[in-house]
C-alpha positions as CSV (number, residue, x, y, z in Angstrom):
1,M,18.7,68.9,-17.6
2,P,15.5,67.2,-18.6
3,L,17.5,64.1,-19.5
4,L,19.0,64.0,-16.0
5,I,15.6,64.3,-14.5
6,L,14.2,61.5,-16.7
7,G,17.2,59.4,-15.9
8,A,16.7,60.0,-12.2
9,I,13.0,59.1,-12.5
10,L,13.9,55.8,-14.3
11,L,16.4,54.9,-11.7
12,L,13.9,55.6,-9.0
13,L,11.3,53.5,-10.8
14,L,13.8,50.7,-11.3
15,F,14.7,50.8,-7.6
16,L,11.1,50.9,-6.5
17,Q,10.3,47.9,-8.8
18,N,13.2,45.9,-7.5
19,Y,12.4,46.7,-3.9
20,G,8.7,46.1,-4.4
21,Y,9.2,42.7,-6.0
22,K,11.8,41.6,-3.5
23,A,9.6,42.5,-0.6
24,L,6.2,41.4,-2.0
25,W,6.7,38.8,-4.8
26,D,5.6,35.8,-2.6
27,K,3.0,37.7,-0.6
28,G,-0.5,36.3,-1.3
29,L,1.1,33.8,-3.7
30,S,0.2,30.2,-3.2
31,Y,0.6,27.0,-5.2
32,T,-1.1,23.6,-4.6
33,A,-0.9,20.3,-6.4
34,Q,-2.7,17.0,-5.9
35,F,-3.4,13.8,-7.7
36,S,-6.8,13.3,-9.2
37,A,-7.2,10.1,-7.3
38,K,-5.8,8.5,-4.2
39,E,-5.6,4.9,-5.6
40,A,-5.0,3.5,-9.1
41,F,-3.7,0.4,-10.8
42,E,-0.5,0.1,-12.8
43,G,-1.1,1.5,-16.3
44,D,-4.0,3.8,-15.2
45,R,-4.1,7.4,-16.5
46,L,-4.6,10.1,-13.9
47,F,-4.1,13.8,-13.7
48,L,-1.9,16.1,-11.6
49,R,-4.1,19.1,-10.6
50,E,-2.2,22.4,-10.1
51,E,-3.4,25.7,-8.9
52,L,-1.4,29.0,-8.7
53,V,-3.1,31.9,-7.0
54,N,-1.9,35.5,-6.8
55,R,-3.8,37.5,-4.2
56,K,-2.1,40.8,-4.6
57,F,-2.0,43.8,-6.9
58,L,1.6,43.0,-8.1
59,P,1.6,40.9,-11.3
60,L,4.2,38.2,-11.8
61,P,5.3,37.9,-15.5
62,W,7.4,34.8,-14.9
63,V,6.8,32.1,-12.3
64,F,8.6,28.7,-12.6
65,V,7.4,25.8,-10.5
66,K,9.7,22.7,-10.1
67,L,8.3,19.6,-8.6
68,Q,10.0,16.4,-7.4
69,T,8.1,13.4,-8.7
70,S,8.9,9.7,-9.0
71,E,10.5,8.3,-12.1
72,H,7.6,5.8,-12.2
73,I,5.1,8.6,-12.8
74,S,5.3,9.4,-16.6
75,F,3.7,12.6,-17.8
76,V,2.1,12.3,-21.3
77,D,0.5,14.5,-23.9
78,A,-3.1,14.5,-25.1
79,Q,-2.4,11.5,-27.3
80,G,-0.8,9.5,-24.5
81,E,2.8,9.9,-25.8
82,P,5.4,10.2,-23.0
83,L,6.9,13.6,-22.4
84,S,10.4,14.6,-21.1
85,E,11.4,14.2,-17.5
86,S,10.9,18.0,-17.0
87,A,7.2,17.7,-17.8
88,S,6.4,17.9,-14.1
89,N,7.7,21.5,-14.1
90,S,5.4,24.5,-15.0
91,L,5.9,28.0,-16.3
92,Y,3.3,30.7,-15.5
93,A,2.6,34.3,-16.1
94,I,0.0,35.4,-13.6
95,M,-1.7,38.8,-13.3
96,S,-3.1,40.6,-10.2
97,Y,-5.8,38.8,-8.2
98,T,-5.8,35.8,-10.6
99,A,-5.9,32.0,-10.2
100,I,-4.6,29.6,-12.8
101,R,-5.6,25.9,-12.8
102,R,-4.0,23.2,-14.9
103,R,-4.4,19.4,-15.3
104,K,-1.4,17.3,-16.4
105,P,-2.1,13.8,-17.5
106,F,0.3,11.0,-16.4
107,I,0.6,7.2,-16.4
108,C,1.3,5.1,-13.4
109,L,4.1,2.9,-14.6
110,K,4.7,0.8,-11.4
111,R,2.9,-0.2,-8.3
112,G,4.0,1.6,-5.1
113,A,3.2,4.5,-2.8
114,Y,4.1,8.0,-4.1
115,N,4.0,11.4,-2.5
116,L,4.2,15.0,-3.5
117,R,6.3,16.5,-0.7
118,T,8.5,19.4,-1.8
119,G,8.9,21.8,-4.7
120,N,10.4,25.1,-5.6
121,L,9.0,28.5,-6.8
122,T,11.1,30.9,-8.9
123,A,9.8,34.3,-10.0
124,S,11.2,37.5,-11.5
125,N,10.4,41.2,-11.7
126,L,9.0,43.0,-14.7
127,L,12.3,43.5,-16.3
128,H,13.7,40.1,-15.5
129,T,16.7,41.6,-13.8
130,Y,16.3,39.7,-10.6
131,E,15.1,36.2,-9.6
132,Y,13.5,35.2,-6.4
133,N,12.8,31.7,-5.2
134,K,11.7,29.6,-2.2
135,D,11.0,26.0,-1.4
136,F,7.5,24.8,-0.3
137,R,5.9,21.7,0.9
138,L,3.0,19.8,-0.6
139,R,0.7,17.0,0.7
140,G,-0.3,14.6,-2.0
141,E,-0.4,10.8,-1.8
142,L,-1.0,8.1,-4.5
143,L,-1.2,4.4,-3.9
144,V,-0.7,2.4,-7.1
145,F,-2.0,-1.2,-7.0
146,P,-0.4,-4.0,-9.0
147,K,-1.8,-4.7,-12.5
148,L,-4.3,-7.5,-12.7
149,L,-3.4,-10.3,-15.1
150,E,-6.9,-11.0,-16.2
151,D,-5.9,-10.8,-19.9
152,C,-2.9,-13.0,-19.5
153,E,-3.2,-16.3,-21.6
154,K,-1.6,-18.5,-18.9
155,I,-3.9,-17.3,-16.1
156,D,-6.7,-19.5,-17.3
157,L,-4.5,-22.6,-17.1
158,I,-3.8,-21.7,-13.4
159,Y,-7.5,-21.3,-12.8
160,K,-8.3,-24.7,-14.2
161,Q,-5.8,-26.4,-12.0
162,L,-6.8,-24.6,-8.8
163,D,-10.5,-24.1,-9.1
164,A,-11.4,-27.7,-8.7
165,S,-10.0,-27.8,-5.2
166,V,-10.7,-24.2,-4.1
167,L,-14.3,-23.8,-5.3
168,S,-15.7,-27.3,-5.4
169,N,-17.3,-29.3,-2.5
170,R,-17.8,-26.1,-0.4
171,L,-20.2,-26.2,2.5
172,I,-22.5,-23.2,2.4
173,N,-23.5,-22.0,5.9
174,P,-25.3,-18.8,6.9
175,D,-23.0,-16.0,8.2
176,P,-24.5,-14.7,11.5
177,F,-22.8,-11.4,11.1
178,E,-24.1,-10.7,7.5
179,F,-27.8,-9.6,7.7
180,R,-29.7,-9.7,4.4
181,G,-33.4,-9.2,5.4
182,L,-36.5,-10.8,6.9
183,R,-38.9,-13.5,5.8
184,E,-41.8,-15.6,7.3
185,Y,-40.9,-18.5,9.6
186,Q,-40.6,-22.0,8.0
187,P,-40.8,-25.2,10.1
188,T,-37.2,-26.0,9.2
189,D,-35.8,-22.7,10.5
190,P,-33.9,-22.8,13.8
191,L,-35.4,-20.9,16.7
192,R,-32.3,-18.8,17.1
193,S,-33.0,-17.1,13.7
194,V,-36.4,-15.7,14.9
195,N,-36.5,-11.9,15.0
196,F,-38.8,-11.2,18.0
197,K,-39.1,-7.4,17.3
198,A,-40.1,-8.0,13.7
199,T,-42.5,-10.8,14.9
200,A,-44.2,-8.3,17.2
201,V,-44.7,-5.8,14.4
202,A,-45.9,-8.2,11.8
203,Q,-48.0,-10.3,14.2
204,Q,-46.5,-13.5,12.8
205,L,-43.2,-15.3,13.2
206,M,-40.4,-13.6,11.2
207,V,-36.8,-14.9,10.9
208,N,-33.6,-13.2,9.8
209,I,-32.0,-13.9,6.5
210,H,-28.2,-14.1,6.5
211,A,-25.8,-14.1,3.6
212,P,-24.1,-17.4,2.9
213,T,-20.5,-17.9,3.6
214,A,-18.1,-20.5,2.3
215,A,-16.8,-23.0,4.8
216,Q,-13.9,-23.6,2.5
217,R,-11.1,-21.0,3.1
218,L,-8.2,-20.0,1.0
219,V,-4.9,-18.4,1.9
220,I,-2.6,-16.9,-0.7
221,A,1.0,-16.8,0.5
222,L,3.5,-14.7,-1.5
223,N,7.2,-15.6,-1.1
224,L,9.7,-12.9,-1.9
225,E,12.8,-14.3,-0.2
226,D,14.8,-14.8,-3.4
227,M,17.0,-11.6,-3.4
228,N,18.8,-12.8,-6.6
229,A,15.6,-13.0,-8.7
230,P,15.0,-10.1,-11.2
231,A,12.7,-7.5,-9.8
232,Q,10.3,-8.0,-12.7
233,L,9.8,-11.6,-11.7
234,H,8.8,-10.5,-8.2
235,E,6.5,-8.0,-9.7
236,Q,4.7,-10.7,-11.7
237,C,4.3,-12.7,-8.5
238,I,2.7,-9.7,-6.9
239,R,0.4,-9.2,-9.8
240,L,-0.6,-12.9,-9.8
241,S,-1.4,-12.6,-6.1
242,A,-3.7,-9.7,-6.7
243,T,-5.4,-11.4,-9.6
244,L,-6.0,-14.7,-7.7
245,A,-7.4,-12.7,-4.7
246,K,-9.9,-10.9,-6.9
247,H,-10.9,-14.1,-8.8
248,Y,-11.7,-16.1,-5.7
249,I,-13.3,-13.3,-3.7
250,S,-15.6,-12.7,-6.7
251,Q,-16.5,-16.4,-6.4
252,D,-17.5,-15.8,-2.7
253,A,-14.6,-17.7,-1.4
254,G,-13.0,-16.6,1.8
255,V,-9.4,-15.4,1.1
256,G,-6.6,-14.7,3.5
257,F,-3.2,-13.3,2.5
258,Y,0.3,-13.8,3.8
259,T,3.6,-12.4,2.6
260,N,7.1,-12.2,4.0
261,G,7.6,-9.0,2.0
262,R,8.2,-5.8,4.0
263,D,5.9,-2.8,4.2
264,L,7.4,0.2,2.5
265,I,5.4,2.9,4.2
266,G,5.8,1.3,7.6
267,Q,9.6,1.4,7.1
268,R,9.5,5.1,6.1
269,L,7.6,5.8,9.3
270,G,9.8,3.6,11.5
271,E,6.9,1.4,12.6
272,P,8.1,-1.8,14.4
273,R,5.6,-4.0,12.5
274,A,7.3,-3.0,9.2
275,D,10.0,-5.5,9.9
276,K,7.6,-8.4,10.2
277,A,5.6,-10.5,7.8
278,T,2.1,-9.4,6.9
279,F,-1.0,-11.6,7.4
280,L,-4.6,-10.7,6.6
281,Q,-7.4,-12.9,8.0
282,V,-9.7,-14.8,5.8
283,S,-12.6,-12.7,4.4
284,N,-14.5,-12.2,1.2
285,S,-15.7,-8.6,1.4
286,P,-14.8,-5.8,-1.1
287,R,-13.0,-4.0,1.7
288,H,-10.8,-7.0,2.3
289,L,-9.9,-7.2,-1.4
290,Y,-8.8,-3.5,-1.1
291,D,-6.7,-4.3,1.9
292,I,-4.9,-7.1,-0.1
293,Y,-4.3,-4.6,-3.0
294,E,-3.0,-2.0,-0.5
295,C,-0.6,-4.6,1.1
296,L,0.7,-5.6,-2.3
297,A,1.2,-2.0,-3.4
298,R,3.3,-1.2,-0.3
299,I,5.7,-4.1,-0.6
300,N,9.4,-3.1,-0.6
301,L,11.5,-5.5,-2.7
302,G,14.8,-4.1,-1.5
303,V,14.7,-5.7,2.0
304,K,15.6,-9.3,2.9
305,C,12.6,-11.5,3.8
306,A,12.1,-14.2,6.3
307,S,12.0,-17.9,5.2
308,M,8.8,-19.1,3.8
309,A,9.7,-22.7,4.7
310,D,9.6,-21.7,8.4
311,Y,6.1,-20.3,7.9
312,I,4.9,-23.5,6.1
313,N,6.3,-25.8,8.8
314,Q,4.1,-24.0,11.4
315,L,0.8,-24.6,9.5
316,T,-1.7,-27.0,11.0
317,D,-5.2,-25.9,9.8
318,K,-6.6,-28.6,7.6
319,E,-9.7,-26.7,6.7
320,Q,-7.8,-24.1,4.6
321,V,-6.4,-24.4,1.1
322,Y,-3.0,-22.7,0.6
323,I,-1.7,-21.3,-2.6
324,F,2.0,-20.4,-2.4
325,I,3.4,-18.1,-5.1
326,S,7.2,-18.0,-5.3
327,S,10.2,-17.5,-7.5
328,Y,12.3,-19.3,-4.9
329,Y,12.3,-23.1,-5.2
330,K,15.3,-24.5,-3.3
331,A,15.2,-27.7,-1.3
332,D,14.0,-26.2,2.0
333,L,10.9,-24.8,0.5
334,I,10.1,-27.9,-1.5
335,Q,10.5,-30.2,1.5
336,A,8.4,-27.9,3.7
337,F,5.7,-27.8,1.0
338,Q,5.7,-31.6,0.6
339,G,5.3,-31.9,4.4
340,L,1.9,-30.2,4.1
341,G,0.5,-33.1,2.1
342,E,1.9,-35.5,4.7
343,R,0.0,-33.6,7.4
344,G,-3.3,-33.7,5.3
345,I,-3.2,-30.0,4.4
346,E,-4.3,-29.2,0.8
347,A,-1.9,-26.8,-0.9
348,F,-0.6,-25.6,-4.3
349,L,2.8,-24.2,-5.2
350,I,3.1,-21.8,-8.2
351,V,6.8,-21.2,-9.1
352,A,7.4,-18.2,-11.3
353,T,10.5,-18.7,-13.4
354,T,12.1,-17.7,-16.6
355,E,13.6,-21.2,-17.1
356,P,11.9,-24.6,-17.4
357,I,11.9,-26.7,-14.2
358,D,10.7,-30.2,-15.0
359,F,10.6,-31.7,-11.6
360,L,8.0,-29.2,-10.4
361,E,5.4,-30.4,-13.0
362,T,3.0,-32.2,-10.6
363,D,-0.7,-31.8,-9.8
364,R,0.2,-29.7,-6.8
365,M,3.3,-27.8,-8.0
366,V,2.8,-25.6,-11.0
367,M,5.6,-24.0,-13.1
368,W,4.6,-20.5,-14.3
369,N,7.1,-19.8,-17.1
370,L,7.3,-16.1,-17.9
């Protein structure tokens, strides 16, 4: 008789446990994950921050979290060695009214825009006789900028060929929109620079000081129309564009940017402008450099691009220097580029290739052999 009572009690406890966990396992249970930064460069090491919170009395002896992450995000150990593809998943044992926080290091292998969107939670009861699971949504975004080629041996050769035209003989004029401070009036100062409010306070003529701006302007044009070129060749062109933009903006040159590559995020969102080429106006501010990096990070190489020759044939501004970066070098592009010189427009063409191209070795056409 006592054994029957004991057995009945055990069955009742088992039923209550199964019923309790089935009804309450996900009550007060929350999971969040986010990247440790919103922007990074290729090769940077970041962290995935996870937090699992159990806000109820019922403990969870086994909670498995499965995340969907990009193959270009490589989780690593403390020594920086790559882990298996399942390293994004996590196993927890969490008690009542407890929070568990973890940081998982990872390496950004490739430029692009990455998101944490969905995951799956799986839990069990105390005796591991039943499993319960549900899907959940996350909000985490990471923009990976292209790697800068500042340590590349061949980049100095490109600088030597370009700098003489891009940075020399620049006329330095004051930028009326970039205020730097005040100083006393000098006889050579134009009257339009007088600050009358400051003059009234100081009881003497005071003039505004404006930051200098370079009259010489530079446009970097990235051509990605060669669909047959290896993806790595296009990636190097993208990295070179980012490197040149940083180099010349750091030299106070005004830099514009054009690419016929398509915007990845815009295509995901169905924006009409995503099917058009991108152009950023000339500027030399840190924010402008960020915009160029962002544009390069969001380029989708899987979409056919417009002809760069058509863009070149429309150029008429003789006060800008153009730098074209391309793995495509067929006759239409070469002819369009040569036409710039005939119209008095200063331009350079950098052709990225894996094979020697002798006819491109001129003072305005540079072969960048990778």
